[in-house]
C-alpha distance (Angstrom), angle and dihedral (degrees) to the residues before:
residue distance angle dihedral
M1 . . .
D2 3.80 . .
P3 3.84 116.5 .
V4 3.82 94.3 -108.3
T5 3.79 92.5 56.2
Q6 3.80 91.6 43.6
G7 3.78 90.4 53.5
A8 3.80 93.9 44.6
I9 3.82 92.9 51.3
G10 3.79 90.7 48.9
A11 3.81 89.3 49.9
I12 3.82 96.8 51.5
V13 3.80 94.2 47.2
A14 3.81 93.0 49.2
A15 3.81 94.1 42.5
A16 3.80 92.6 47.2
A17 3.81 88.7 61.2
A18 3.81 94.9 47.0
P19 3.80 130.0 91.1
A20 3.81 115.8 -111.4
K21 3.81 93.6 -98.7
R22 3.80 90.7 55.4
V23 3.83 100.1 42.1
R24 3.79 94.5 104.9
L25 3.79 94.0 46.2
A26 3.80 91.5 47.5
A27 3.81 92.3 48.3
L28 3.80 93.3 51.1
V29 3.79 94.8 45.2
G30 3.81 92.6 42.1
W31 3.81 89.7 50.9
A32 3.80 90.3 54.3
G33 3.80 91.4 46.9
G34 3.78 92.5 49.2
M35 3.80 91.5 53.4
L36 3.79 100.3 40.0
A37 3.81 96.6 78.9
D38 3.80 89.4 63.5
A39 3.81 89.9 62.6
D40 3.80 83.0 94.1
I41 3.80 85.7 82.6
L42 3.81 84.8 80.9
I43 3.81 90.9 65.9
R44 3.78 101.1 99.4
S45 3.77 142.4 127.6
A46 3.78 130.8 -148.3
S47 3.81 90.0 -146.1
D48 3.83 97.4 43.5
P49 3.83 111.5 49.4
L50 3.83 93.6 -177.1
L51 3.80 95.2 57.1
N52 3.80 92.5 84.7
I53 3.81 97.4 51.6
E54 3.80 89.8 42.1
Y55 3.81 94.4 56.7
H56 3.80 101.3 32.5
R57 3.83 106.9 105.1
H58 3.78 89.2 8.3
F59 3.84 126.9 119.6
S60 3.82 93.9 -18.3
H61 3.82 89.5 63.9
S62 3.79 95.8 47.2
L63 3.80 118.9 118.6
L64 3.79 88.6 -131.4
F65 3.80 91.0 55.8
I66 3.82 95.1 56.4
P67 3.86 96.5 94.4
I68 3.81 90.7 47.7
G69 3.79 94.0 47.1
A70 3.80 89.5 48.1
I71 3.81 91.0 52.9
V72 3.81 91.0 51.4
C73 3.80 91.4 48.9
A74 3.81 93.9 45.7
A75 3.80 93.0 46.8
M76 3.81 92.3 53.5
L77 3.81 93.2 47.4
W78 3.80 96.5 41.9
V79 3.79 89.8 63.0
F80 3.81 87.0 69.8
A81 3.82 99.2 32.5
R82 3.80 103.4 38.2
K83 3.82 94.2 106.6
R84 3.81 92.9 58.4
F85 3.79 107.5 27.1
S86 3.79 137.0 37.7
F87 3.78 121.9 -113.8
R88 3.81 89.0 -122.0
E89 3.79 91.4 59.5
I90 3.80 93.7 46.0
Y91 3.80 90.1 48.0
L92 3.81 92.8 51.8
Y93 3.80 93.3 55.3
S94 3.82 91.2 41.6
F95 3.80 89.6 52.7
L96 3.80 92.8 50.3
G97 3.80 92.5 47.8
Y98 3.80 95.5 44.1
S99 3.82 92.3 47.5
T100 3.81 90.4 65.9
A101 3.82 96.8 57.3
G102 3.78 101.9 77.1
L103 3.81 94.9 36.2
L104 3.80 93.2 51.2
D105 3.80 92.6 47.5
A106 3.81 90.2 49.1
C107 3.81 87.1 59.7
T108 3.81 89.4 62.9
S109 3.78 128.5 75.3
Y110 3.81 97.8 -108.7
G111 3.79 102.8 80.2
T112 3.81 131.5 -115.5
Q113 3.80 130.6 -151.6
L114 3.79 95.9 -128.9
L115 3.81 93.9 157.8
W116 3.82 99.2 47.9
P117 3.06 127.6 166.7
F118 3.80 91.7 24.6
S119 3.80 92.7 50.1
N120 3.81 135.3 15.5
A121 3.81 91.9 -155.7
R122 3.80 113.9 131.9
I123 3.79 105.2 -132.1
A124 3.82 116.3 -150.7
W125 3.80 120.3 168.8
N126 3.83 92.5 -174.7
V127 3.80 97.7 -144.2
V128 3.81 100.0 125.6
S129 3.78 137.7 25.3
V130 3.80 120.6 -107.9
V131 3.82 85.3 -114.9
D132 3.81 118.7 34.4
P133 3.84 116.3 163.8
I134 3.82 95.1 -166.0
F135 3.79 92.9 52.3
T136 3.81 93.6 44.1
C137 3.81 98.3 44.2
V138 3.81 95.4 49.7
I139 3.80 92.9 46.9
L140 3.80 92.7 44.4
G141 3.81 92.3 48.4
L142 3.80 91.6 52.8
V143 3.82 91.3 46.4
V144 3.81 91.1 53.9
Y145 3.80 92.5 45.9
G146 3.80 93.1 47.9
F147 3.81 90.8 47.7
A148 3.80 94.3 48.2
K149 3.80 95.2 45.7
R150 3.81 97.4 32.0
H151 3.81 87.6 -125.2
A152 3.78 113.3 158.0
E153 3.82 86.6 -174.7
A154 3.81 90.9 68.7
N155 3.78 89.1 58.5
W156 3.80 91.3 50.5
V157 3.81 88.5 52.7
A158 3.80 89.0 49.6
C159 3.82 91.1 50.8
A160 3.80 90.7 49.8
F161 3.81 91.1 48.7
A162 3.81 92.1 49.3
L163 3.80 92.4 51.4
A164 3.81 91.8 45.6
Y165 3.81 92.6 48.5
L166 3.80 93.2 49.1
G167 3.79 89.5 46.2
F168 3.78 89.8 52.1
G169 3.80 88.1 51.0
A170 3.80 89.0 55.5
V171 3.82 89.9 53.0
Q172 3.81 91.0 49.3
N173 3.80 89.8 47.8
R174 3.79 91.8 54.5
Q175 3.81 92.6 48.8
A176 3.81 91.2 49.4
A177 3.82 90.9 48.1
E178 3.80 91.8 52.2
T179 3.80 90.2 49.2
L180 3.80 91.1 50.6
T181 3.80 91.6 51.4
D182 3.81 90.9 50.6
L183 3.80 90.2 47.3
A184 3.81 92.6 54.5
E185 3.81 91.0 49.2
S186 3.81 91.3 49.3
R187 3.81 88.4 56.9
G188 3.78 92.1 51.6
H189 3.80 92.0 -108.0
D190 3.78 93.1 135.2
D191 3.81 93.1 151.3
A192 3.80 94.1 51.8
E193 3.80 116.8 136.5
R194 3.81 143.5 -176.7
F195 3.80 97.1 48.5
T196 3.81 111.9 -168.4
V197 3.80 132.6 170.2
K198 3.80 124.7 -169.5
P199 3.82 130.1 -178.2
S200 3.78 115.2 -108.8
I201 3.77 118.9 -122.5
G202 3.80 117.1 -62.1
N203 3.81 103.2 -1.3
L204 3.80 148.7 56.6
A205 3.80 97.1 -135.8
L206 3.80 102.1 72.3
W207 3.81 120.3 54.7
R208 3.79 135.7 -175.7
G209 3.78 110.7 -130.8
I210 3.82 120.9 -160.1
Y211 3.78 131.4 -179.3
E212 3.79 136.7 163.0
F213 3.78 124.4 -124.8
E214 3.81 128.3 165.3
N215 3.81 94.3 -16.3
R216 3.78 94.6 -48.8
Y217 3.79 132.1 103.8
Y218 3.80 115.5 -135.4
V219 3.81 118.7 -156.9
D220 3.79 128.0 -166.8
G221 3.78 139.3 167.0
I222 3.79 115.4 -118.1
R223 3.77 119.1 -167.5
V224 3.82 112.4 -159.9
D225 3.80 113.3 -165.1
Y226 3.80 113.0 -120.4
L227 3.80 89.7 -135.9
G228 3.80 92.8 51.5
S229 3.80 94.4 -117.3
G230 3.79 95.3 130.5
T231 3.78 148.3 -56.2
R232 3.77 135.2 -98.9
V233 3.80 126.6 -152.8
Y234 3.79 123.5 -144.5
P235 3.82 104.6 -163.6
G236 3.78 115.3 -130.8
G237 3.78 133.2 179.5
S238 3.78 140.7 -98.6
V239 3.78 137.9 -115.5
E240 3.77 133.3 -157.5
K241 3.78 113.0 -98.2
V242 3.80 114.6 -119.4
D243 3.78 112.2 -115.3
L244 3.77 100.3 -141.5
G245 3.79 93.7 -162.6
S246 3.80 93.2 52.7
V247 3.80 92.1 48.5
K248 3.79 93.5 50.0
E249 3.81 91.1 49.6
T250 3.81 87.9 65.4
L251 3.81 92.7 51.8
S252 3.76 130.1 77.4
E253 3.79 109.9 -95.9
N254 3.83 112.8 -100.8
S255 3.79 90.8 2.2
I256 3.80 120.7 149.3
L257 3.81 90.7 -111.4
S258 3.80 92.0 51.0
K259 3.81 90.7 52.2
D260 3.80 90.4 47.6
V261 3.80 90.2 55.1
D262 3.81 88.5 53.5
R263 3.81 90.7 48.8
F264 3.80 92.7 50.4
Y265 3.80 90.6 46.5
W266 3.81 88.9 55.1
F267 3.79 93.1 45.5
S268 3.82 93.0 50.5
D269 3.82 93.3 45.0
G270 3.80 88.2 -120.6
Y271 3.83 94.2 -59.5
L272 3.80 94.6 133.1
G273 3.79 122.4 151.3
W274 3.78 134.3 172.4
N275 3.77 111.6 -105.5
P276 3.83 107.1 -115.2
E277 3.81 92.5 -148.3
R278 3.78 102.9 41.4
Q279 3.78 126.1 50.4
N280 3.81 118.7 -129.8
L281 3.79 92.9 10.9
I282 3.81 117.4 127.5
G283 3.79 112.9 -156.8
D284 3.79 134.2 -159.6
V285 3.81 99.5 -118.2
R286 3.81 93.7 -161.8
Y287 3.80 95.1 77.3
A288 3.80 135.1 49.0
V289 3.79 135.5 146.3
L290 3.81 89.9 -114.6
P291 3.82 118.7 39.7
T292 3.80 89.0 -135.2
S293 3.79 95.9 51.2
T294 3.79 126.2 107.0
I295 3.81 90.4 -160.3
P296 3.82 105.8 96.2
L297 3.77 126.7 -143.9
W298 3.78 91.6 -117.0
G299 3.77 145.1 -0.9
I300 3.79 145.6 160.0
E301 3.78 128.2 -103.6
I302 3.79 122.7 -130.4
E303 3.80 106.2 -135.4
A304 3.79 132.9 -169.5
V305 3.81 94.5 -117.1
H306 3.79 104.5 75.4
E307 3.80 96.2 -171.2
N308 3.81 92.3 64.6
H309 3.79 123.9 85.0
A310 3.80 114.9 -103.5
P311 3.82 112.5 -99.3
F312 3.81 112.1 -115.0
I313 3.80 107.1 -135.5
N314 3.81 122.8 -157.1
L315 3.81 110.1 -151.2
R316 3.82 99.1 176.1
T317 3.83 113.5 141.0
T318 3.80 124.0 -176.9
D319 3.81 105.3 176.9
E320 3.80 121.1 154.6
D321 3.80 95.0 -99.5
T322 3.81 92.4 51.9
I323 3.79 92.2 50.1
D324 3.81 90.8 47.5
R325 3.81 92.4 51.8
L326 3.79 91.6 47.2
W327 3.80 92.3 51.4
K328 3.80 92.6 48.5
M329 3.78 90.4 53.4
I330 3.80 92.1 47.2
I331 3.81 92.0 55.2
G332 3.82 93.0 39.7
R333 3.81 101.4 -112.1
D334 3.80 129.7 145.1
L335 3.79 116.3 -91.6
């Protein structure tokens, strides 16, 4: 999730385990631990645009890396706190904060390599958006209150709220997935496969549903009522699925561009579609500003020079009309 939420979650978990006299220390150290894993965002290359998306949420978010990340965090903080606190105490709160980073990110729709180095699979449970103001504001408010009042109980309440909210996201996910399955059947797409639902930005009501049928990806918006009274479908469109084998046949074997196509295929979990508005651009079908849109947030361009890295193209648009349509779908109104 966003760095503020990552830090806040790390803070509440660490502070919840601390005695009253150490709540502030635990919150500060836990906040640092919760944010440190996202330092992998600094891994980038001007000549290789895919390096950043390849290594973001990579080894630093692995469960196996937690003790190492905690040592790094504790060592940096102990330089400033060594006269007042023991390294063991700083390490404990660093460990608790850092341990939340990968697990929280796995709850989002982006994908996290929790099992590295044993597996390169990007795990995404799709129960919360990468940015969710309700989730963040409640957690942050309780962190501030607990810090100001030295109340460990506020952090326990925050932990309970976080678990309940993520659990509610799992319930919403299941309802959206069932609706998507029924939608495919109603269209006569009985042999459809690869059903996936992901929360749209900032909420748990509106979901992006994706499924594959006859070499096309179909996308739709699914609005699941917060009170469980029903669902509403906003029909979207479809895009042609990218045939990886056919694309690679046109590229020089073992060329840089060919390897970049493989890397982007791995990153997108195979959800590659041809951009309907831009020739030679392969998009990641999983993400779009609107859940009904066939225009992805990002993609790579297939160029004529095969020894160059593939350009990574950001297609995000946030004009007034797009925001208005998104809001109407979130609250369940007609477009």
